C-alpha positions as CSV (number, residue, x, y, z in Angstrom):
1,M,-8.6,20.7,-17.8
2,G,-10.3,17.5,-16.8
3,G,-13.8,18.4,-18.0
4,L,-14.0,17.1,-21.6
5,C,-15.7,13.9,-22.5
6,L,-14.3,11.6,-25.2
7,G,-16.4,8.5,-25.9
8,K,-16.7,6.6,-22.6
9,L,-14.1,8.6,-20.7
10,P,-15.7,10.9,-18.2
11,K,-12.9,13.5,-18.4
12,V,-9.4,14.0,-19.9
13,N,-6.5,16.3,-19.5
14,E,-5.3,18.8,-22.2
15,L,-3.6,15.9,-24.1
16,G,-6.7,13.8,-24.1
17,F,-5.7,11.3,-21.4
18,Y,-7.5,9.9,-18.4
19,E,-4.8,9.1,-15.9
20,I,-4.5,6.8,-13.0
21,R,-1.6,6.4,-10.5
22,L,-1.2,3.5,-8.0
23,E,0.9,4.1,-4.9
24,S,2.3,1.1,-3.2
25,I,5.4,-0.9,-2.1
26,G,6.8,-4.1,-3.3
27,G,4.8,-7.2,-2.2
28,L,1.3,-5.7,-2.3
29,G,0.7,-6.4,-6.0
30,A,0.3,-2.9,-7.4
31,N,2.6,-3.7,-10.4
32,L,0.4,-6.6,-11.5
33,A,-2.8,-4.6,-10.8
34,G,-1.5,-1.9,-13.1
35,K,-0.8,-4.4,-15.8
36,L,-4.2,-6.0,-15.5
37,L,-5.9,-2.6,-15.5
38,S,-4.1,-1.3,-18.6
39,E,-4.5,-4.6,-20.5
40,D,-8.3,-4.8,-19.8
41,G,-8.8,-1.1,-20.8
42,V,-7.3,-1.8,-24.2
43,V,-8.1,-5.5,-24.9
44,G,-11.5,-5.7,-23.1
45,N,-12.9,-2.2,-23.5
46,G,-11.5,-0.8,-26.8
47,L,-9.6,2.1,-25.5
48,N,-6.1,3.2,-26.3
49,G,-3.9,2.9,-23.3
50,V,-0.5,2.4,-21.8
51,G,0.6,1.1,-18.4
52,F,4.0,0.9,-16.8
53,S,5.5,0.8,-13.3
54,S,8.4,2.5,-11.5
55,Y,10.2,0.8,-8.7
56,G,13.7,0.4,-7.2
57,S,15.2,-2.9,-6.2
58,E,12.7,-5.6,-6.7
59,K,12.0,-6.7,-3.2
60,K,9.3,-6.5,-0.6
61,G,9.1,-3.1,1.0
62,S,10.5,-1.0,-1.9
63,P,8.4,1.9,-3.2
64,V,6.3,1.1,-6.3
65,K,4.2,3.3,-8.5
66,A,2.0,2.1,-11.4
67,H,1.0,4.5,-14.1
68,I,-2.0,4.0,-16.4
69,R,-3.2,6.2,-19.2
70,F,-6.4,5.8,-21.2
71,C,-7.7,7.7,-24.2
72,D,-10.1,7.6,-27.1
73,P,-9.1,5.0,-29.8
74,K,-8.5,7.9,-32.3
75,T,-6.0,9.6,-30.0
76,N,-2.3,8.6,-30.2
77,I,-0.3,8.2,-27.0
78,R,3.1,9.8,-27.3
79,D,3.6,10.4,-23.6
80,N,5.3,7.8,-21.5
81,T,6.3,10.0,-18.6
82,P,5.3,9.2,-15.0
83,I,1.8,10.5,-14.1
84,E,1.9,13.7,-12.2
85,R,-1.7,14.9,-12.5
86,P,-3.9,11.8,-11.8
87,H,-7.7,11.8,-12.1
88,V,-7.7,8.7,-9.8
89,I,-5.1,7.5,-7.2
90,G,-5.1,4.1,-5.7
91,I,-3.2,3.8,-2.4
92,F,-2.5,0.2,-1.4
93,H,-1.7,0.8,2.3
94,D,-2.7,3.7,4.5
95,A,0.7,3.6,6.3
96,L,2.2,5.0,3.1
97,F,1.1,8.4,4.2
98,K,3.9,8.3,6.8
99,T,6.6,8.3,4.1
100,I,5.2,9.4,0.8
101,N,3.1,12.3,-0.5
102,C,0.6,9.9,-2.1
103,T,-1.8,12.6,-3.3
104,S,0.7,14.9,-5.0
105,G,-0.7,16.6,-8.0
106,I,-4.4,15.7,-7.8
107,Y,-7.2,17.8,-9.2
108,P,-9.8,19.3,-6.9
109,D,-12.3,16.7,-8.1
110,S,-9.9,13.7,-8.2
111,T,-10.9,10.4,-6.6
112,V,-8.6,8.8,-4.0
113,L,-9.0,5.1,-3.3
114,V,-7.4,3.9,-0.1
115,N,-7.0,0.4,1.3
116,S,-7.8,1.2,4.9
117,L,-10.0,0.6,8.0
118,K,-10.1,4.3,8.6
119,S,-13.2,6.3,7.8
120,P,-13.3,8.8,4.8
121,D,-13.3,11.7,7.3
122,E,-10.2,10.3,9.1
123,L,-8.4,9.9,5.8
124,M,-9.4,13.3,4.6
125,K,-7.7,14.9,7.6
126,L,-4.7,12.6,7.2
127,M,-4.2,13.5,3.6
128,N,-4.9,17.2,4.2
129,I,-6.5,17.9,0.8
130,P,-9.3,20.5,0.4
131,S,-11.7,18.6,-1.8
132,G,-12.4,15.5,-3.9
133,S,-13.9,12.0,-3.4
134,I,-12.5,9.5,-1.0
135,A,-13.1,5.8,-1.6
136,V,-12.3,3.3,1.1
137,V,-12.1,-0.5,1.0
138,D,-10.7,-3.0,3.4
139,A,-8.8,-4.8,0.7
140,T,-6.4,-6.4,3.2
141,G,-9.3,-7.9,5.2
142,I,-10.9,-9.2,2.1
143,A,-7.7,-10.7,0.9
144,L,-7.1,-12.4,4.2
145,E,-10.6,-13.9,4.2
146,E,-10.3,-15.1,0.6
147,Q,-6.6,-16.1,0.9
148,T,-5.6,-13.9,-2.0
149,K,-3.8,-10.6,-2.2
150,A,-5.2,-7.1,-1.8
151,N,-4.5,-6.1,-5.4
152,T,-7.6,-7.8,-6.9
153,A,-9.8,-6.2,-4.2
154,M,-8.3,-2.8,-5.1
155,L,-9.1,-3.6,-8.7
156,G,-12.7,-4.3,-7.8
157,A,-13.0,-1.0,-6.0
158,L,-11.3,0.8,-8.9
159,Y,-13.9,-0.6,-11.3
160,R,-16.6,1.1,-9.2
161,I,-14.8,4.4,-9.7
162,L,-13.9,3.7,-13.4
163,D,-17.5,3.1,-14.4
164,F,-16.5,3.4,-18.1
165,L,-14.8,0.0,-17.8
166,D,-16.7,-3.3,-17.8
167,P,-16.2,-5.3,-14.6
168,E,-17.1,-8.6,-16.4
169,S,-14.2,-7.9,-18.8
170,M,-11.8,-7.6,-15.9
171,K,-13.0,-10.9,-14.5
172,N,-12.1,-12.5,-17.8
173,T,-8.7,-10.8,-17.7
174,I,-8.1,-12.3,-14.2
175,R,-9.2,-15.7,-15.4
176,R,-6.8,-15.5,-18.4
177,T,-3.9,-14.3,-16.2
178,F,-4.2,-17.0,-13.5
179,Q,-5.8,-20.1,-15.2
180,N,-2.6,-21.6,-16.8
181,K,-0.1,-21.2,-14.0
182,Y,-2.4,-20.8,-10.9
183,P,-5.8,-22.3,-11.7
184,H,-6.6,-22.8,-8.0
185,L,-6.4,-19.0,-7.6
186,V,-8.9,-18.1,-10.3
187,E,-12.1,-18.3,-8.3
188,P,-10.7,-16.8,-5.1
189,N,-9.4,-13.8,-7.0
190,I,-12.8,-13.4,-8.8
191,R,-14.5,-13.4,-5.4
192,T,-11.9,-10.9,-4.1
193,F,-12.6,-8.6,-7.1
194,E,-16.3,-8.8,-6.6
195,R,-16.1,-8.0,-2.9
196,G,-13.8,-5.1,-3.6
197,F,-16.4,-3.8,-6.1
198,S,-19.3,-4.2,-3.7
199,E,-17.7,-3.2,-0.4
200,V,-16.0,0.0,-1.3
201,V,-17.6,3.1,0.3
202,F,-17.5,6.7,-1.0
203,Q,-17.6,10.2,0.4
204,T,-17.4,13.4,-1.6
205,Y,-16.0,16.6,-0.1
206,E,-16.8,20.0,-1.6
207,A,-14.2,22.7,-1.3
208,K,-15.1,25.5,1.3
209,E,-13.4,28.0,-0.9
210,E,-12.0,28.2,-4.4
211,T,-9.2,25.7,-4.7
212,V,-6.2,25.5,-7.1
213,L,-4.4,22.5,-8.4
214,Q,-2.1,20.8,-5.9
215,S,1.5,21.1,-7.0
216,F,3.3,18.0,-7.9
217,S,6.4,17.3,-5.7
218,R,9.0,15.3,-7.5
219,H,11.4,13.5,-5.2
220,E,14.9,15.0,-5.3
221,P,17.7,12.5,-4.5
222,V,19.7,13.6,-1.4
223,L,22.8,11.9,-2.6
224,G,23.2,13.6,-6.0
225,Y,26.2,15.5,-7.2
226,E,25.1,18.8,-5.7
227,T,22.9,17.5,-2.9
228,Q,25.0,14.9,-1.1
229,P,26.0,15.7,2.5
230,L,29.6,16.8,3.2
231,G,32.0,13.9,3.0
232,G,29.4,11.7,1.2
233,M,28.0,10.5,4.5
234,V,24.9,8.2,4.2
235,T,22.6,9.7,6.9
236,N,19.8,7.2,6.6
237,P,21.0,3.7,5.6
238,G,18.5,0.9,5.3
239,N,19.4,-0.7,8.6
240,S,19.3,2.5,10.6
241,I,17.1,3.3,13.6
242,L,14.8,5.3,11.2
243,K,13.8,2.2,9.2
244,D,10.1,1.5,9.3
245,L,8.7,-1.8,7.9
246,S,5.1,-1.3,9.1
247,I,4.0,-0.6,5.5
248,S,5.1,-4.1,4.6
249,R,2.6,-5.8,6.8
250,V,-0.3,-7.4,5.0
251,G,-2.8,-7.2,7.8
252,M,-1.3,-9.5,10.4
253,L,1.3,-9.1,13.1
254,P,2.6,-11.2,16.0
255,H,0.9,-10.7,19.4
256,F,3.2,-11.3,22.4
257,H,1.7,-13.2,25.5
258,D,4.2,-12.5,28.3
259,D,2.6,-15.0,30.7
260,K,3.3,-17.9,28.4
261,C,6.8,-17.0,27.3
262,I,9.7,-19.3,28.4
263,N,12.4,-17.0,27.0
264,C,13.8,-19.8,24.7
265,A,14.7,-17.3,22.0
266,A,13.3,-19.5,19.2
267,C,11.4,-16.4,17.9
268,D,14.6,-14.3,17.9
269,T,16.5,-17.0,15.9
270,V,14.1,-16.9,13.0
271,C,13.3,-13.2,12.9
272,P,14.8,-11.7,9.8
273,D,14.7,-8.1,11.1
274,F,15.8,-8.4,14.7
275,C,12.4,-7.2,16.1
276,F,12.6,-8.8,19.5
277,V,13.8,-6.7,22.5
278,W,15.5,-8.4,25.5
279,E,16.5,-7.3,28.9
280,E,18.9,-8.8,31.4
281,K,17.5,-9.4,34.9
282,P,17.6,-12.1,37.7
283,D,15.3,-15.1,37.5
284,K,13.5,-16.6,40.5
285,K,16.7,-18.1,41.9
286,G,18.6,-14.9,41.5
287,R,20.6,-16.0,38.4
288,T,21.1,-13.5,35.6
289,Q,19.1,-14.3,32.5
290,M,17.8,-12.7,29.4
291,F,14.0,-12.1,29.4
292,L,12.0,-11.2,26.3
293,K,10.6,-7.7,26.9
294,G,8.5,-7.3,23.7
295,I,8.5,-6.5,20.0
296,D,9.7,-3.4,18.2
297,Y,6.9,-3.3,15.6
298,Q,8.6,-0.5,13.7
299,Y,10.9,-3.2,12.2
300,C,8.3,-6.0,12.0
301,K,7.0,-6.7,8.5
302,G,4.5,-9.3,9.6
303,C,6.2,-12.4,8.2
304,L,5.0,-14.4,11.3
305,K,8.0,-16.8,11.2
306,C,8.2,-16.2,15.0
307,V,4.6,-17.4,15.5
308,H,5.4,-20.7,13.7
309,A,8.7,-21.1,15.7
310,C,7.3,-20.5,19.2
311,P,6.9,-23.9,21.0
312,V,4.5,-22.6,23.7
313,D,2.1,-20.3,21.8
314,A,3.5,-17.2,23.5
315,L,3.2,-15.6,20.0
316,T,-0.1,-15.6,18.1
317,R,-1.0,-14.1,14.7
318,E,-3.5,-11.3,15.1
319,R,-5.2,-9.0,12.6
320,E,-3.8,-5.5,12.7
321,Y,-6.8,-3.2,13.1
322,N,-7.1,0.5,13.0
323,D,-6.6,1.0,16.8
324,G,-2.9,1.7,16.8
325,Y,-2.0,-1.6,18.5
326,A,1.5,-1.7,17.1
327,E,2.3,1.9,18.2
328,K,0.8,1.3,21.7
329,N,2.6,-2.0,22.3
330,R,5.9,-1.3,20.6
331,V,9.0,-1.9,22.7
332,P,11.8,0.2,21.1
333,H,15.3,-1.1,20.8
334,L,17.6,0.8,23.2
335,F,16.1,4.3,23.1
336,D,13.9,5.6,20.4
337,L,16.1,7.8,18.2
338,A,13.3,8.1,15.6
339,T,11.3,10.5,17.9
340,K,14.2,12.7,18.7
């Protein structure tokens, strides 16, 4: 399984398919990336292929998976099921590891591409997989600098992995996709693609002992007929203390400067997710007043509306680097039930 060559494809499964799965959430562009990749494989590179996405409610923050299958032109595709055994996985945000088993079902020699600032060694430990190739690209950083989205940087990195596909063909696909509706975004997205292609780094890990295929874990709904809690109680609603929006951030977060804050609450007024934490204490004259204590970054999706609303620059937009800033500086609402 996975060792046979058909035409330009380096390997295929027992049905003759080379399979790719993209793991993401709504707002990061994985759905469009999957469409562009499958289109270019068929139209631009002469393969048979199919691409489709699976997602819940179409909103920023909802889980998204894109599935792409390629095969030799003589092979018919009669399988439209979600991909459970991918040869390549593209993970659009390393915070996804907190909530999703992104590498479920991979082969021992699969390649995992991650949008991250972490090193391949750090990601290998985080994913807890025995072998394979890790590819890392700072797609978010590239997109911020080029004023685009991370998806075209991820496509560029994927084309380094999928060396049976022509990167010039994908550039033409990007041009064709953007030129009519968003002509001003054509060249920035071409640059983003090229940088993703050139800036991705690889590390291959050999298994220390004989490895077997990782089992694929299919999500079982907890509110089904046989699995719902007694009384039909919803134990984890979307607005509960367990909600985590860190995956929604596209590289930027608000930084709080306590020494500049005048406690006007303009930030709290515009915040869509009630991220700001206040405490009641006396002011210099002994009068009781509400003072801004900090930000609960667990609920912050990085929209930066607060930065624009602040009249005294007590909030600034800062790049979220791989140093755990949000976790170190998070001020939890009330007490932190999520750690109990």
